[in-house]
N, C-alpha and C positions, 0 to 999 in steps of 0.2 A: 503492500499500500505506499503511494506518495505521500509524503509529509505537506501538508498545505503551510504556505508562508504567506502570513498577511502582510499587506504594505504597511509600511511606517507612515507616521505623520509628518512630513517634513517641511522645512521652513516654507516652500513654495505654498502649500496647503493652509498655513499660518497665515501667511503673507495674502492669501485670498480672503480667508475670513476677514481679517485687519481692515482690509478695501472694502467688503462688501457693509461692515458695520462702520467704517468712514463714511462712504455713500448713504446710508439709512441715517446718520446722525445729520449731516450738510442738508439731505431731502428735507428732515424733520425743520432745520431752520427755515427752509426756502416757504415749506408748509405753513409757518405762521404768518406769512403775507398772501399766500395763496391756498387758504386752509380746504378748498374743494378738490385739491389735487391727490391723487390717490396717496394712501400712506406707504405704501411699498414701491420703491422707483424702480420697475423691472429691468429696465435697461441698462440702468445703473450697476446692478447687481451683475447682470449676465457681462457686461464688459470691464468691469473691476474683475471678475474672475478671468475672463479670456485674455485681457491683458496683461496678467502678470505674469511676468518674465523672471528668470533665474539673475537677472543683473540689471543695476540700474542703466548702464548702457541701453542694453536691449530693451527695456522698458521705454526709453526715450526713444529710440530709433524708430522701434515699432508704434510706438502711441503717436508719433508725428505722421507718419505714412497712413495711421489708422484715421486721425484727424482730417488730413487733406481728403481721403476717400470719404469720408462722413461729410464734409462740408460740400464736396462734388454731388453725392447723391443726395442732400437735402436741395441743391440747387435744382438740380433737374427734376426731383419731385416738386419743388413747388411751383416751377413752370408747368408740370403736369398736371397740377391739381386742379386748375380751372378748366380742362378738356375734361378729364374724369367728373367733374361736378356736372359740367354743361351736357356731355355727352354719354356718358358712363350709366350704370344701373342707377343712379341718383335722380336721373331723368324720367325715370319710369320704369315699368315692368316690361318683360318680355325677352326673346331669344336675343332680337337685335341689340337691345342696350347691353347684355351680358356680354355677349360678343365683342360689342364696342368697346366696353371696359376692359375684355381681355386684352383687346389689341392696342389700347393706350396703355398698358402694363407691360406688354410683351415687347411694344417698340421703345418704351421707356427703359426697360432693363437693357435692352442692345446699346441704346444710346449711353446709358449710363457706363456701360463695360466699356463701350468704345473710348468714350472720354477718359475713362480712368486708366487705359491703356496708354492715351494719347498724352495724357499730363503724368505718366511713370508712378503711378501707384504701386506698381511691383505687385507685390502678392494679395493687395488688399482690393484689388477690382472688385472681387465678389462683395466684399463690403459695403463700397458704393451701391452696387446694385440692390442690397439688403437694406440699405437706408432708404433708397429710391421706393423699395415696395411698402416699406414702415409709413413713408409718407402718404402713399396712395392707399394701402389697404389699412382702413381702422375700424375701431368699433363705433359703429353707426347710432349706438344707442346713447352715445356721450353729448352731452350740452356742451362742451368744449368745440370752440370754433376750429375746423379743420386745418387753417395754418397755423395757428397756435398750439395745436395738437401735433402736427407735424416737427415743428420748431421744437416743441418739449421733449419728443421722444428724442431728437437730436442731443439737446441739452442734456438728456439722461445718460446718452452714450458717451458724451464729452467727460461729463461729471464721473462716470465710472472709470475712463483712461486716465483722467487726472488722479482720481484717488489710490490705483494701482499703482501710478507713479510717486506719489506721497510716499505711501508705504513704502515702497521698495528704495526710493531716495532717503528717507528721512527715518524711517521706524525700525526697518532691518535692510540698511544698505550692504549691498556685496557688488563689489566692481571687479570687472574681467582685469584679469592681468595683460600689462601689455607685451605684444609679441616683439622679441628683439631681433 
């Protein structure tokens, strides 16, 4: 019988927890001014964990690229939002509106991926497309303005990246050795 080896709880896991906790704390301060916001900043949590790297340099490098991709996805998403509102499923019901909405989403993803490659987002072209999708596909039951909602989700993403960097840089710094 093979012996089962359980993984340990290393610093990267601990740093991820700290980054999520920091995201939560900062978000609760934001909620003082905007109490209608959800208590849990879902995108902060996701990107605080995703962006946690094993060194300060990697977190900074990857964070910069992720932020560039995020802002690109937001820009394309905000430009496509009026089309989605006017011609997509929000304008009515039926197959034509659903297919139009799908066409707007697919063309927007393609444009976002192409632009992300053009501006050298490197391995983060997919993130740009995801941010575009986040801008366009949203909970229709919310009372929040669609543009505010899109910007809010992107703000949460940036906050999660920032919290990962803060924890990596100031709470548990580990610097890479210079190659000689």
